[in-house]
C-alpha positions as CSV (number, residue, x, y, z in Angstrom):
1,M,46.6,-24.0,15.0
2,P,46.9,-20.3,13.8
3,Q,45.2,-17.6,15.6
4,L,42.5,-15.6,13.6
5,D,43.5,-12.1,12.8
6,T,40.6,-9.8,13.8
7,S,42.5,-6.6,13.6
8,T,40.8,-5.5,10.3
9,W,37.3,-6.5,11.2
10,F,36.4,-3.2,12.8
11,I,37.3,-1.1,9.7
12,T,35.7,-3.7,7.4
13,I,32.3,-3.7,9.3
14,T,32.3,0.0,9.7
15,S,33.0,0.7,6.0
16,T,30.4,-1.9,4.9
17,L,27.7,-0.3,7.2
18,L,28.7,3.2,6.0
19,T,28.4,2.0,2.3
20,L,25.0,0.4,2.9
21,F,23.7,3.6,4.6
22,I,24.9,5.6,1.6
23,I,23.3,3.3,-1.0
24,M,20.0,3.2,0.9
25,Q,20.0,7.0,1.3
26,L,20.6,7.3,-2.5
27,K,17.8,4.9,-3.3
28,I,15.4,6.7,-1.0
29,S,16.2,10.2,-2.2
30,S,15.5,9.2,-5.8
31,H,11.8,8.8,-4.9
32,Y,9.4,11.6,-5.1
33,F,7.1,11.9,-2.0
34,H,4.1,14.3,-1.9
35,S,4.8,17.0,0.7
36,N,1.1,17.6,1.6
37,P,-1.4,15.1,0.4
38,E,-4.9,16.4,0.0
39,P,-8.2,14.4,-0.3
40,K,-9.7,14.1,-3.7
41,T,-13.1,15.5,-4.1
42,T,-15.5,13.1,-5.9
43,K,-18.8,14.2,-7.3
44,T,-21.7,11.8,-6.9
45,I,-23.9,11.5,-10.0
46,K,-27.6,11.1,-9.3
47,S,-29.2,8.9,-11.8
48,S,-32.9,8.8,-12.3
49,T,-34.2,5.4,-12.2
50,P,-37.9,4.3,-11.7
51,W,-37.2,1.9,-8.7
52,E,-35.5,4.7,-6.5
53,T,-38.8,6.1,-5.5
54,K,-40.8,2.9,-5.1
55,W,-40.5,-0.1,-2.9
56,T,-39.6,-3.1,-4.7
57,K,-40.4,-6.6,-3.5
58,I,-38.0,-9.5,-4.0
59,Y,-39.6,-12.9,-4.3
60,S,-37.5,-15.8,-3.1
61,P,-37.9,-19.1,-5.2
62,L,-39.2,-20.9,-2.1
63,S,-42.1,-18.4,-1.6
64,L,-43.5,-18.8,-5.1
65,P,-46.6,-21.0,-5.6
66,Q,-45.8,-24.7,-6.3
67,L,-47.0,-25.8,-9.8
């Protein structure tokens, strides 16, 4: 049974890892990341509705009088 030649494995694995590292670096560097994200200010719009100043009563169907 012939012996498996492993003398080229080191250079093959090393070059594969280096190639993968370079490809990933190129992919990551093509993205634009914001350097300093700032919170967005939102304005709340106050709408005038008649039920804001009054209490409203909610009637459940079970509390209504039986007909």
